[in-house]
C-alpha positions, 0 to 999 in steps of 0.5 A: 157601493164602489165610490166613482169619486175615488177612481176619478180622483186617482186619475186627476193626480196625473193632471196635477191634482190640487194640493190637500191643505188639511191635516192628513189622517193616516190610516192605521191599516192600509191594504193594497191589491198590487195589480198590473205587473203583467200589463206594465211589462206587455206595454214595454214589450217585456215578458210578464216576469219582468213586470213582477220583478219591477213590482218587487222594487215598488214593494220596497218603496211603499213599505218604507214610505208607509213605515215612515208616515206612521201606518201601523199595518200594511197588508199586501195581496201578493198571491191569491188562491186563484193565481195557481191557474197562471202559466207554470213558469210565471207561478214558479217565478212568483214563488221565488219572489218572497225569497229574493225580496227577503234576502235583500230586504230582511235585514232592513226590516229587522233594523226598522222594527217591522214585523213580518206576518203572512196570511194564507194557506202556506202548506201549499207553498214550495219549500224554498218559499215557505222557508223564506217566509218562515225565517222572516216571521221568526226573525221579526216576531219580537218587533213591535213597529209596523206590521207588514202582512203578506197575503200569500196563497190567500183567498177570502172565500177559502178563509171564511169557509175555513172559519165556519168549519172551525166554528162548527167543530168548536160548537160540536165539541162544546167550546162554543154554542150557536148563540155565541156566534156573532160578528166578533166571534167570526172575526176571531176565527179569520186569519186577521184575528189579531189585526184591525180591519183595513181603513183604506184599500188601494187597488192599482191598474184600473180594475175596480173589483176586490178579487176575493180579497178580505171580503169580510174585513173590508165591510166599511173600508174606504176604497181607492182605485188608480189606473197606475200599474203597480210597478209605477206606483210611487210614494206620491201615489200612496200619499194621494190615496191618503189625502183622499182618505182624509177628505172622507167622512166615515160613518160606519152605517150611521149618521155623521153628527 
């Protein structure tokens, strides 16, 4: 069930939400659906691409903050398999953003020991986008600090279908049997096989849905929603989300002792 408390709490911060005096429990893995760039721009009478450009600045701020407070994995939903349906000029601009982002920020990521990863169907990316993300992956592959994982041309249903097909192929070839298939096996065939499931999911812009994002991996993830558009999402908003995460008792389907 989506927790209405979490959505209300995010709004309260705008009215000076009460300080959290307990010890912060930093999530190992935070996933973010970065939503609201277009509406941020429309509200200001600007073209949608202006919102995406501003949103890229927010990515830099949040990556730096997550790294500084000890987050181990930060997954950002950058472009979905459904986003190709948007106007061609907007899609073309979005495909330029990884290159622009990494051109200006890759050196800092290397220096900060951040490892860049990308999950999604990269075969459909334009050559300049593919080249930029490949270079980032290669230049940071030996880093062992925070993992910055971009979901790029990613869709969870596509991911699950692909995993099922691979499992079926391996059963047919004799590498697996049907009896071998369990939750751990399925997880091993997903694009996140080397990562822990997210502890905390953040979605900006006021929308309360998952939008085909990490549907398997989010089974027991804590969800936090805010009305704030992504370009306005700040380091303090990230800390607010972590405060509310720290208040929650995670039982994973069991009973708290």
